[in-house]
C-alpha positions as CSV (number, residue, x, y, z in Angstrom):
1,M,16.2,5.3,3.8
2,S,12.4,5.6,3.5
3,R,11.1,8.1,5.9
4,I,7.5,6.8,5.5
5,G,8.5,3.1,5.6
6,K,10.3,3.4,8.9
7,K,7.2,4.4,10.8
8,P,5.1,1.4,11.9
9,V,1.3,1.6,11.2
10,P,-0.6,1.8,14.6
11,V,-3.7,-0.4,14.8
12,P,-6.4,1.5,16.7
13,A,-8.8,0.0,19.3
14,G,-11.7,-1.7,17.7
15,V,-9.7,-2.8,14.7
16,T,-8.3,-6.3,14.3
17,A,-5.2,-6.8,12.2
18,N,-4.0,-10.2,10.9
19,V,-0.7,-10.8,9.1
20,S,-0.2,-14.2,7.6
21,G,2.8,-14.5,5.3
22,Q,2.6,-11.6,2.8
23,L,-1.2,-11.0,3.3
24,V,-2.4,-8.3,5.6
25,S,-6.1,-8.4,6.6
26,I,-7.7,-5.6,8.5
27,K,-11.2,-5.7,10.0
28,G,-12.9,-2.7,11.5
29,S,-16.3,-1.1,12.0
30,K,-16.8,-0.1,8.3
31,G,-15.8,-3.5,6.8
32,E,-12.8,-5.7,6.0
33,L,-9.9,-5.1,3.6
34,S,-6.8,-7.1,2.7
35,F,-3.6,-6.4,0.8
36,S,-0.9,-8.8,-0.5
37,V,2.5,-7.2,0.2
38,P,5.1,-7.7,-2.5
39,D,7.8,-10.3,-1.8
40,D,10.6,-7.7,-1.7
41,V,9.1,-6.4,1.5
42,S,8.6,-8.2,4.8
43,V,5.6,-7.3,7.1
44,A,5.1,-8.2,10.8
45,L,2.6,-7.4,13.5
46,E,4.5,-6.1,16.6
47,N,3.2,-4.4,19.8
48,G,-0.2,-3.5,18.2
49,A,1.4,-2.0,15.1
50,I,2.2,-3.3,11.7
51,A,5.9,-2.9,10.8
52,V,7.2,-3.0,7.2
53,Q,10.8,-3.6,6.3
54,P,12.7,-4.2,3.0
55,R,14.2,-7.7,2.6
56,S,17.2,-6.3,0.7
57,Q,18.8,-3.0,-0.3
58,S,17.8,-3.3,-4.0
59,K,16.2,-0.4,-5.7
60,R,12.9,-2.3,-6.1
61,A,12.8,-3.3,-2.4
62,R,13.4,0.2,-1.3
63,S,10.8,1.6,-3.7
64,L,8.1,-0.8,-2.5
65,W,9.0,-0.3,1.2
66,G,7.2,3.1,1.6
67,T,4.5,2.2,-0.9
68,S,3.6,-0.9,1.0
69,R,3.5,0.9,4.3
70,A,1.3,3.6,2.8
71,R,-1.1,0.9,1.4
72,V,-1.3,-0.8,4.8
73,A,-2.0,2.6,6.5
74,N,-4.8,3.3,3.9
75,L,-6.4,-0.1,4.9
76,V,-6.5,1.0,8.5
77,T,-7.9,4.4,7.7
78,G,-10.4,2.9,5.3
79,V,-11.9,0.5,7.9
80,T,-12.0,3.1,10.6
81,N,-13.0,6.4,8.9
82,G,-13.5,5.6,5.2
83,F,-12.5,7.8,2.2
84,E,-14.5,10.6,0.5
85,K,-14.1,12.5,-2.8
86,K,-16.2,15.4,-3.8
87,L,-16.8,16.5,-7.4
88,E,-18.3,19.8,-8.6
89,I,-20.2,20.3,-11.9
90,N,-20.0,23.7,-13.6
91,G,-21.9,24.6,-16.7
92,V,-25.4,25.6,-17.8
93,G,-27.7,22.6,-17.8
94,Y,-25.0,20.3,-16.4
95,K,-26.3,18.1,-13.5
96,A,-26.2,14.7,-11.8
97,A,-28.7,12.5,-10.0
98,V,-28.5,9.0,-8.5
99,T,-31.3,6.6,-9.4
100,G,-30.9,3.2,-7.8
101,K,-27.4,1.8,-8.6
102,V,-26.9,4.3,-11.5
103,L,-25.5,7.8,-11.6
104,K,-27.2,9.9,-14.3
105,L,-25.1,12.7,-15.7
106,S,-26.3,15.4,-18.0
107,L,-23.1,17.0,-19.3
108,G,-24.1,18.8,-22.5
109,Y,-24.0,15.8,-24.8
110,S,-26.9,14.7,-27.0
111,H,-27.6,11.9,-24.5
112,D,-27.4,11.4,-20.7
113,I,-24.6,9.3,-19.4
114,D,-25.5,6.4,-17.1
115,Y,-22.6,5.5,-14.9
116,P,-23.1,2.2,-13.0
117,I,-22.1,2.6,-9.3
118,P,-19.3,0.0,-8.5
119,A,-19.6,-2.3,-5.5
120,G,-18.1,-1.0,-2.3
121,V,-18.8,2.7,-3.3
122,A,-21.7,4.9,-2.3
123,I,-22.5,8.0,-4.4
124,V,-24.7,10.8,-3.1
125,T,-25.8,14.0,-4.9
126,P,-26.7,16.6,-2.2
127,K,-27.2,19.2,-4.9
128,P,-27.6,18.6,-8.7
129,T,-24.1,20.1,-9.2
130,E,-22.3,18.2,-6.5
131,I,-21.3,14.5,-6.3
132,V,-20.0,12.9,-3.1
133,I,-18.2,9.5,-3.5
134,T,-17.5,7.5,-0.3
135,G,-16.1,4.1,0.4
136,I,-13.5,2.1,2.4
137,D,-11.1,1.4,-0.4
138,K,-9.1,4.5,-1.3
139,Q,-8.1,3.1,-4.8
140,V,-11.7,2.3,-5.8
141,V,-13.0,5.7,-4.5
142,G,-10.3,7.6,-6.4
143,Q,-10.8,5.5,-9.6
144,T,-14.5,6.1,-9.5
145,A,-14.0,9.9,-9.1
146,A,-11.5,9.9,-12.0
147,E,-13.8,8.0,-14.3
148,I,-16.7,10.4,-13.6
149,R,-14.4,13.4,-14.1
150,D,-13.2,11.9,-17.4
151,Y,-16.7,12.2,-19.0
152,R,-16.3,16.0,-19.2
153,G,-13.1,17.3,-17.6
154,P,-12.9,21.0,-16.9
155,E,-12.0,23.2,-19.8
156,P,-9.7,26.2,-19.4
157,Y,-11.8,28.9,-21.1
158,K,-15.1,29.0,-19.2
159,G,-14.3,26.3,-16.5
160,K,-17.2,24.1,-17.6
161,G,-17.1,20.4,-16.8
162,V,-16.6,18.1,-13.8
163,K,-13.8,18.9,-11.4
164,Y,-12.6,17.8,-8.0
165,A,-13.8,20.1,-5.1
166,G,-11.0,22.6,-4.4
167,E,-9.2,21.9,-7.7
168,F,-7.7,24.9,-9.4
169,I,-8.4,25.2,-13.1
170,F,-5.8,27.4,-14.9
171,R,-8.0,29.7,-17.0
172,K,-7.0,31.0,-20.4
173,E,-8.0,34.2,-22.1
174,G,-10.1,33.8,-25.3
175,K,-9.3,35.2,-28.8
176,K,-9.0,38.9,-29.3
177,K,-10.1,40.8,-32.3
């Protein structure tokens, strides 16, 4: 029994939810998002909340039950509050700056990296060593943060590179004589 899937997703005031077949559309103050629920799961709008139930007791249906409920909850959160990821840059000379629709990264390579900012995502650099990624779609925000982090992930010896804010980097001791 899915403990997450059992709970219906409440639809707050100011948000309109529409369920037509397997498509869930949510419209709020920040924008509009939709999600096509897999066929193994049924979805219904009841009493101002979206309820998700498995169609059968198969392993696949039970697996997708909680996942689908979480995805619908992320849509509601996205159109009301939005999502945010913060990245920190550590290292001498490492910095980031936004120019137009491009994020310029200087990460110790022989060239600067130009990262085109995807649609539906806003990137701000309050400091040259800090990147804030915001948007209404949790998947797109997380994927953007992961792609930026991949250019130079944090290394364990000096901790240089791009890391998530609050991420713990397991440090290693260097060679001894």
